[in-house]
C-alpha positions as CSV (number, residue, x, y, z in Angstrom):
1,X,-27.5,-16.5,-16.7
2,X,-25.4,-13.6,-18.1
3,X,-22.5,-12.8,-15.7
4,X,-22.1,-9.1,-14.9
5,X,-19.2,-7.2,-16.3
6,X,-17.6,-3.8,-15.7
7,X,-16.3,-1.5,-18.4
8,X,-12.8,-0.2,-17.4
9,X,-13.0,2.8,-19.8
10,X,-16.3,3.9,-18.2
11,X,-15.0,3.5,-14.6
12,X,-11.7,5.2,-15.3
13,X,-13.6,8.1,-16.9
14,X,-15.3,8.4,-13.5
15,X,-12.0,8.3,-11.7
16,X,-10.7,11.0,-14.0
17,X,-13.7,13.3,-13.2
18,X,-13.1,12.8,-9.5
19,X,-9.4,13.7,-9.7
20,X,-9.8,16.8,-11.9
21,X,-12.5,18.2,-9.6
22,X,-10.4,20.6,-7.6
23,X,-13.0,20.9,-4.8
24,X,-13.1,17.3,-3.8
25,X,-11.1,16.1,-0.8
26,X,-8.7,13.5,-2.1
27,X,-6.8,11.0,0.0
28,X,-4.6,8.0,-0.5
29,X,-4.0,5.0,1.7
30,X,-0.8,3.2,0.7
31,X,0.3,-0.1,2.1
32,X,3.4,-2.3,1.9
33,X,2.8,-3.0,-1.8
34,X,3.8,0.6,-2.7
35,X,7.2,0.1,-1.0
36,X,7.8,-3.1,-3.0
37,X,7.2,-1.4,-6.3
38,X,10.1,-0.3,-8.5
39,X,10.9,0.8,-12.0
40,X,12.7,-1.8,-14.1
41,X,15.5,-2.6,-13.7
42,X,16.4,-0.5,-10.6
43,X,15.5,-2.2,-7.3
44,X,17.8,0.0,-5.2
45,X,14.8,1.8,-3.5
46,X,12.5,-1.2,-3.2
47,X,11.7,-2.8,0.2
48,X,12.0,-6.6,0.2
49,X,8.7,-8.5,-0.1
50,X,7.5,-10.5,2.9
51,X,9.0,-13.7,1.6
52,X,12.4,-12.2,0.8
53,X,12.4,-10.3,4.1
54,X,11.7,-13.5,6.0
55,X,14.3,-15.5,4.2
56,X,17.0,-12.8,4.7
57,X,16.3,-12.5,8.4
58,X,16.2,-16.3,8.9
59,X,19.4,-16.8,7.0
60,X,21.2,-14.3,9.2
61,X,19.8,-15.9,12.3
62,X,21.0,-19.3,11.1
63,X,24.5,-18.1,10.9
64,X,24.7,-17.0,14.6
65,X,26.8,-19.4,16.8
66,X,27.8,-19.3,20.5
67,X,31.3,-19.5,21.8
68,X,31.4,-23.3,21.3
69,X,30.3,-23.0,17.6
70,X,26.8,-24.2,18.2
71,X,24.0,-22.7,16.2
72,X,22.1,-20.5,18.7
73,X,18.7,-20.4,17.0
74,X,18.8,-23.7,15.0
75,X,16.4,-25.6,17.4
76,X,14.0,-22.7,17.7
77,X,13.8,-22.0,13.9
78,X,13.1,-25.7,13.2
79,X,10.4,-25.5,15.8
80,X,8.9,-22.4,14.3
81,X,8.7,-23.9,10.9
82,X,6.7,-26.9,12.3
83,X,4.4,-24.6,14.3
84,X,3.7,-22.0,11.6
85,X,4.1,-24.3,8.5
86,X,2.8,-22.7,5.3
87,X,2.3,-19.3,7.0
88,X,6.0,-19.1,7.9
89,X,6.6,-15.3,7.5
90,X,8.1,-12.6,9.7
91,X,4.8,-11.5,11.0
92,X,3.8,-14.9,12.3
93,X,7.4,-15.5,13.5
94,X,7.3,-12.4,15.7
95,X,3.8,-13.3,16.9
96,X,4.9,-16.8,17.9
97,X,8.0,-15.5,19.7
98,X,6.1,-12.9,21.6
99,X,3.6,-15.5,22.8
100,X,6.3,-17.8,23.9
101,X,8.0,-14.9,25.7
102,X,4.8,-14.4,27.7
103,X,4.4,-18.0,28.9
104,X,7.9,-19.3,29.2
105,X,8.4,-18.3,32.9
106,X,11.7,-19.4,34.4
107,X,12.1,-22.4,32.2
108,X,13.9,-22.8,28.8
109,X,12.2,-23.5,25.5
110,X,14.1,-24.6,22.4
111,X,17.3,-23.9,24.4
112,X,16.4,-20.3,25.2
113,X,15.3,-18.6,28.4
114,X,12.9,-15.7,28.8
115,X,15.6,-13.0,28.4
116,X,17.0,-14.8,25.3
117,X,13.5,-14.6,23.7
118,X,13.2,-10.9,24.6
119,X,16.7,-10.3,23.1
120,X,15.7,-12.2,19.9
121,X,12.5,-10.2,19.5
122,X,14.4,-6.9,19.8
123,X,17.1,-8.3,17.4
124,X,14.5,-9.2,14.7
125,X,12.7,-5.8,15.0
126,X,16.1,-4.0,14.5
127,X,16.8,-6.3,11.5
128,X,13.5,-5.3,10.0
129,X,14.3,-1.7,10.5
130,X,17.7,-2.1,8.8
131,X,16.0,-3.8,5.8
132,X,13.5,-1.0,5.2
133,X,16.1,1.8,5.7
134,X,16.9,2.2,2.0
135,X,17.0,5.9,2.6
136,X,20.5,5.4,3.9
137,X,21.6,4.6,0.3
138,X,24.0,7.4,-0.5
139,X,23.4,7.0,-4.2
140,X,19.7,7.6,-4.4
141,X,18.5,7.8,-8.0
142,X,15.3,9.9,-7.6
143,X,14.4,9.2,-11.2
144,X,13.8,5.5,-10.2
145,X,11.7,6.4,-7.2
146,X,8.0,6.0,-8.0
147,X,7.1,8.1,-4.9
148,X,9.0,10.9,-6.5
149,X,6.7,10.7,-9.6
150,X,3.7,10.7,-7.2
151,X,5.0,13.9,-5.6
152,X,5.4,15.4,-9.0
153,X,1.7,14.9,-9.6
154,X,0.9,16.4,-6.3
155,X,3.0,19.5,-7.1
156,X,1.1,20.1,-10.3
157,X,-2.4,19.1,-9.3
158,X,-4.7,22.1,-8.8
159,X,-6.6,21.5,-5.6
160,X,-8.6,23.5,-3.0
161,X,-7.7,21.1,-0.2
162,X,-4.3,19.5,0.3
163,X,-3.8,15.9,-0.6
164,X,-3.8,13.6,2.4
165,X,-1.6,10.5,2.4
166,X,-2.1,7.7,4.9
167,X,0.4,4.9,4.9
168,X,1.2,1.8,7.0
169,X,4.8,1.9,5.7
170,X,7.5,3.1,8.1
171,X,10.2,3.6,5.5
172,X,11.0,7.1,4.3
173,X,10.2,6.7,0.5
174,X,7.3,9.2,0.5
175,X,9.4,11.7,2.4
176,X,12.2,11.3,-0.1
177,X,9.8,11.8,-3.0
178,X,8.1,14.9,-1.5
179,X,11.3,16.6,-0.5
180,X,13.0,15.9,-3.8
181,X,10.1,17.7,-5.6
182,X,10.1,20.5,-3.0
183,X,6.5,19.7,-1.9
184,X,5.7,21.2,1.5
185,X,4.0,18.6,3.7
186,X,2.9,18.2,7.3
187,X,3.2,14.9,9.2
188,X,2.0,15.8,12.7
189,X,5.4,17.0,14.0
190,X,6.3,20.6,14.7
191,X,9.6,22.2,15.9
192,X,13.2,22.3,14.7
193,X,15.7,21.1,17.2
194,X,13.6,18.1,18.4
195,X,10.4,18.1,16.4
196,X,7.5,16.8,18.5
197,X,4.3,15.1,17.6
198,X,1.3,17.4,18.1
199,X,-1.9,15.4,18.4
200,X,-4.0,18.6,18.6
201,X,-2.9,19.7,15.1
202,X,-3.6,16.2,13.7
203,X,-7.2,16.3,15.0
204,X,-8.0,19.6,13.4
205,X,-9.0,19.0,9.8
206,X,-8.6,22.7,9.0
207,X,-5.0,22.8,10.2
208,X,-2.7,23.8,7.2
209,X,-5.7,23.0,4.9
210,X,-3.7,23.7,1.7
211,X,-0.7,21.7,2.6
212,X,-0.1,18.0,1.7
213,X,-0.4,15.7,4.7
214,X,1.6,12.6,5.4
215,X,0.1,10.4,8.1
216,X,2.2,7.3,9.0
217,X,-0.4,5.3,10.9
218,X,2.0,2.5,11.9
219,X,4.8,4.8,12.9
220,X,8.0,5.6,11.2
221,X,11.8,5.2,11.3
222,X,13.1,8.1,13.4
223,X,10.2,8.4,15.8
224,X,11.1,8.0,19.5
225,X,10.0,8.7,23.0
226,X,12.1,11.5,24.5
227,X,13.2,10.3,28.0
228,X,13.3,13.9,29.4
229,X,10.0,15.3,28.2
230,X,8.0,12.1,27.5
231,X,7.1,13.6,24.1
232,X,7.1,11.7,20.8
233,X,10.0,13.3,18.9
234,X,11.6,12.7,15.5
235,X,15.4,12.5,15.2
236,X,18.1,10.3,13.9
237,X,19.1,8.6,17.1
238,X,19.7,4.9,17.3
239,X,17.1,4.3,19.9
240,X,14.2,1.9,19.3
241,X,11.8,3.5,16.9
242,X,8.1,3.9,17.6
243,X,6.8,1.4,15.1
244,X,3.9,-1.0,14.9
245,X,5.9,-4.1,13.9
246,X,4.1,-6.9,12.1
247,X,2.9,-9.2,14.8
248,X,-0.2,-10.2,16.7
249,X,0.3,-7.1,19.0
250,X,-0.1,-4.5,16.2
251,X,-3.9,-4.3,17.0
252,X,-3.2,-3.7,20.6
253,X,-0.4,-1.1,19.8
254,X,-2.7,0.7,17.4
255,X,-4.8,1.9,20.4
256,X,-1.9,3.9,21.8
257,X,-0.6,7.3,21.0
258,X,0.3,8.4,18.3
259,X,-1.4,5.7,16.4
260,X,-4.9,6.2,17.8
261,X,-4.7,9.8,16.9
262,X,-3.7,9.1,13.3
263,X,-6.4,6.5,12.9
264,X,-8.9,9.1,14.2
265,X,-7.6,11.3,11.4
266,X,-8.4,8.6,8.9
267,X,-11.9,8.3,10.3
268,X,-12.5,12.0,10.4
269,X,-11.2,12.5,6.8
270,X,-13.7,9.9,5.5
271,X,-16.5,11.6,7.5
272,X,-16.0,14.9,5.6
273,X,-18.4,15.6,2.7
274,X,-17.3,14.9,-0.8
275,X,-14.3,12.8,0.1
276,X,-12.6,10.1,-1.9
277,X,-9.9,7.8,-0.6
278,X,-7.9,5.7,-3.0
279,X,-6.0,2.7,-1.6
280,X,-3.1,1.0,-3.4
281,X,-0.7,-1.6,-2.1
282,X,-3.0,-2.2,0.9
283,X,-4.1,-5.8,1.3
284,X,-7.0,-5.1,3.7
285,X,-5.5,-7.5,6.3
286,X,-5.3,-4.9,9.1
287,X,-8.6,-5.2,10.9
288,X,-8.1,-2.1,13.0
289,X,-7.8,0.0,9.8
290,X,-10.7,-1.8,8.0
291,X,-12.9,-1.2,11.0
292,X,-12.3,2.6,10.8
293,X,-12.9,2.6,7.0
294,X,-16.2,0.7,7.1
295,X,-17.6,2.5,10.2
296,X,-16.9,5.8,8.4
297,X,-18.5,4.7,5.2
298,X,-21.5,3.4,7.1
299,X,-22.1,6.9,8.4
300,X,-24.6,9.0,6.4
301,X,-22.0,10.8,4.3
302,X,-21.2,10.8,0.6
303,X,-17.5,9.7,0.9
304,X,-16.2,6.8,-1.2
305,X,-13.2,4.4,-1.1
306,X,-11.7,3.1,-4.3
307,X,-9.5,0.2,-3.6
308,X,-6.9,-0.6,-6.2
309,X,-6.3,-4.2,-5.1
310,X,-3.4,-6.4,-6.1
311,X,-5.1,-9.8,-6.2
312,X,-2.7,-11.6,-8.6
313,X,-1.2,-14.8,-7.2
314,X,1.7,-16.1,-9.3
315,X,2.2,-19.8,-9.6
316,X,5.4,-21.7,-9.9
317,X,6.6,-23.4,-13.1
318,X,5.4,-20.5,-15.3
319,X,1.7,-21.5,-14.9
320,X,-0.8,-18.7,-15.5
321,X,-1.4,-16.6,-12.4
322,X,-4.6,-16.9,-10.3
323,X,-6.7,-14.0,-9.0
324,X,-8.1,-13.9,-5.5
325,X,-10.9,-11.4,-5.8
326,X,-13.9,-13.6,-6.0
327,X,-17.2,-14.3,-4.1
328,X,-15.2,-16.2,-1.5
329,X,-12.8,-13.3,-0.8
330,X,-13.1,-11.6,2.6
331,X,-12.7,-8.3,0.7
332,X,-15.7,-9.2,-1.4
333,X,-17.8,-9.4,1.7
334,X,-16.7,-6.0,2.8
335,X,-17.4,-4.5,-0.6
336,X,-20.8,-6.0,-0.9
337,X,-21.8,-4.7,2.5
338,X,-21.5,-1.0,1.4
339,X,-21.7,0.4,-2.1
340,X,-19.4,3.2,-1.1
341,X,-16.4,0.8,-1.3
342,X,-15.3,-0.2,-4.8
343,X,-12.7,-2.9,-5.2
344,X,-10.8,-3.0,-8.4
345,X,-8.7,-6.1,-9.0
346,X,-6.7,-7.1,-12.0
347,X,-9.3,-9.3,-13.7
348,X,-12.5,-8.4,-11.8
349,X,-14.0,-5.7,-9.6
350,X,-16.8,-5.2,-7.1
351,X,-18.6,-2.0,-8.0
352,X,-21.9,-1.0,-6.6
353,X,-21.9,-4.3,-4.6
354,X,-21.7,-6.2,-7.9
355,X,-18.9,-8.6,-8.7
356,X,-18.0,-8.7,-12.4
357,X,-15.1,-9.2,-14.7
358,X,-13.5,-6.4,-16.6
359,X,-14.7,-6.1,-20.2
360,X,-14.7,-3.3,-22.7
361,X,-18.2,-2.8,-24.2
362,X,-16.8,-1.6,-27.6
363,X,-13.6,-2.2,-29.4
364,X,-11.4,0.9,-29.2
365,X,-10.2,2.5,-32.4
366,X,-6.5,3.4,-33.0
367,X,-6.9,6.9,-31.5
368,X,-8.4,5.5,-28.3
369,X,-5.9,2.7,-27.8
370,X,-3.0,4.7,-26.4
371,X,-5.1,6.2,-23.6
372,X,-6.7,2.8,-22.8
373,X,-3.3,1.2,-22.6
374,X,-2.5,3.4,-19.6
375,X,-4.9,1.4,-17.5
376,X,-6.0,-1.7,-19.4
377,X,-4.2,-4.5,-21.2
378,X,-6.5,-6.1,-23.6
379,X,-6.3,-9.9,-24.2
380,X,-5.1,-11.0,-27.6
381,X,-7.9,-11.7,-30.1
382,X,-8.4,-15.4,-31.0
383,X,-9.5,-17.4,-33.9
384,X,-12.1,-20.1,-33.3
385,X,-11.3,-23.8,-34.1
386,X,-13.9,-23.7,-36.9
387,X,-12.2,-20.8,-38.6
388,X,-8.8,-22.4,-38.1
389,X,-10.1,-25.6,-39.8
390,X,-11.4,-23.4,-42.7
391,X,-8.0,-21.8,-42.9
392,X,-9.7,-18.4,-42.9
393,X,-7.6,-15.4,-42.0
394,X,-8.5,-12.0,-40.6
395,X,-11.5,-13.3,-38.6
396,X,-10.0,-12.9,-35.2
397,X,-12.5,-12.6,-32.4
398,X,-12.3,-9.5,-30.1
399,X,-13.3,-10.3,-26.6
400,X,-13.0,-7.0,-24.8
401,X,-11.5,-8.8,-21.8
402,X,-8.2,-8.0,-20.3
403,X,-6.2,-7.0,-17.3
404,X,-6.9,-3.8,-15.3
405,X,-3.5,-2.3,-14.6
406,X,-4.0,0.4,-11.9
407,X,-3.7,-1.9,-8.9
408,X,0.0,-1.8,-9.8
409,X,1.4,1.2,-8.0
410,X,3.7,2.1,-11.0
411,X,0.8,2.1,-13.5
412,X,-1.4,4.1,-11.1
413,X,1.2,6.8,-10.7
414,X,1.9,6.9,-14.4
415,X,-1.8,7.3,-14.9
416,X,-1.9,10.3,-12.5
417,X,0.9,12.0,-14.3
418,X,-0.6,11.4,-17.7
419,X,-3.6,13.4,-16.5
420,X,-1.3,16.4,-15.8
421,X,0.1,16.2,-19.3
422,X,-3.3,15.9,-20.8
423,X,-4.7,18.9,-18.9
424,X,-1.6,20.9,-19.8
425,X,-2.1,20.1,-23.5
426,X,-5.8,20.9,-23.4
427,X,-5.1,24.2,-21.7
428,X,-2.4,25.1,-24.3
429,X,-4.8,24.3,-27.1
430,X,-7.6,26.3,-25.5
431,X,-5.3,29.3,-24.9
432,X,-4.0,29.2,-28.4
433,X,-7.5,29.3,-29.9
434,X,-8.4,32.5,-28.1
C-alpha cells in the first residue's frame, strides 16, 4: 500500500495565496513556544522552557532555610518528585500543591500547615511572574526580538481587516514588538490614567476593525482588580496579576472574566466568513481552547485553522530526534475529525483528514531552491549500496523528503517577511514596466 504524502511547495503556495488576499480575516494563536524562540545567539528576550523554569524555581526553593538552618521545603520537594515522577514540571507541581492545600485541614503535611501551603503557592506564582518579566531588561535589543519582526510584517501587510492576535502568553513580548514598530493595537483596555478592560468592545467584531488586536486569553503581567471600582485595570503595581497560571485550575479560571470574554472573541472570530487562524507555538494541551476551536469549526462556516505544530522530541546522547505527530497523537484525532483543521508538523502533516509525510513531488531547480529553503529543508541525497559497490559517482538518489520548517516561530516570521520583500519587488518591476 502506497503511503500518502503532502507536497510542501504546493501547500505553502496555498498559504501564500491566503496571506496575500487582503480581504481575508487573518488571525494568529500563539502559545508558549513563541516566547521560547530566539535569534542565535541572543537569548536575552527568551522565556525559559518548562524544564528550565521548573529547575530554576526548585533550585531557589531548595535554598530556603528556617531560623535553625533547616531546609524549609526539602521534605515537600522530595515528596512531590515521588508523586509526580516523570511529569515533574511547574504545572503539575502547582496542581499538586493546590490539591494538598484544599484537603490538608488543620494538620501538617510534609512539615507544612495549610497557611504555609498557601504562602508557597503564592511564592511560586510570583517566581513564575519574575521569570517571564524579561521586559524589565533595560538593554532590550529589538533586533533580536522575533515579535518585532512579526510586527514589521503586520505594519507592511495590506489588509482590509486588522490582524487579530490571540496568545496564551502573559509576557509582554508582543507588546514590545508592536510598540517598537509603531503599530497601533487594541487589547480590550481603554482609558489613560487607569486603563480598564471593556468587555463590550471585545465582543463587537466591528470595533476598531482596521486596527491590530492583541487578545491575551490567559491574562497578562500588569492586569489587576482595582479595589475601589472592582474593574479590571492595567498598571505597573506590585499587586498579584490576573493570570491563569499553569495548574489544574486553569480550566476553572478560564470561565471567569476577562478570560471567558476573550475566549468568546476567539469563537466569534472563527465563526466569521472567510477566516483563517494560524497557530504557532501552541501545543493543543489546553482543552478549554481546543473546545472553542473545534466547536467553531464544526459550525457551517468556511473558516480554517492551520496549525504549525512543533512535534520534534530531541533525544539525549545526540540520537536522532523523534516526531510525535502520528496516528496515535491526540492532535491527529482532532485533525481527522474536521477537514477545516490542518496540522503541519516537521516531518508529517494532517491535511484534509489525511496523515502523510512531507515530500516534494519534483526536484527543484537552482532558481526554485532559495524560496523552498525558506520553509523546507531537503534531506541529503544518498547513494545506494549497489552503486557504492560499483564505485559509481554522480548517481545520488533524490528522495524529495525533508523537514518542514514553519512550525519553528523564527522560520515562520522570516517566511512572512519574505512575502513583503517579494511583493515589493514584484510591484517595483510592474511599475517600472509601465
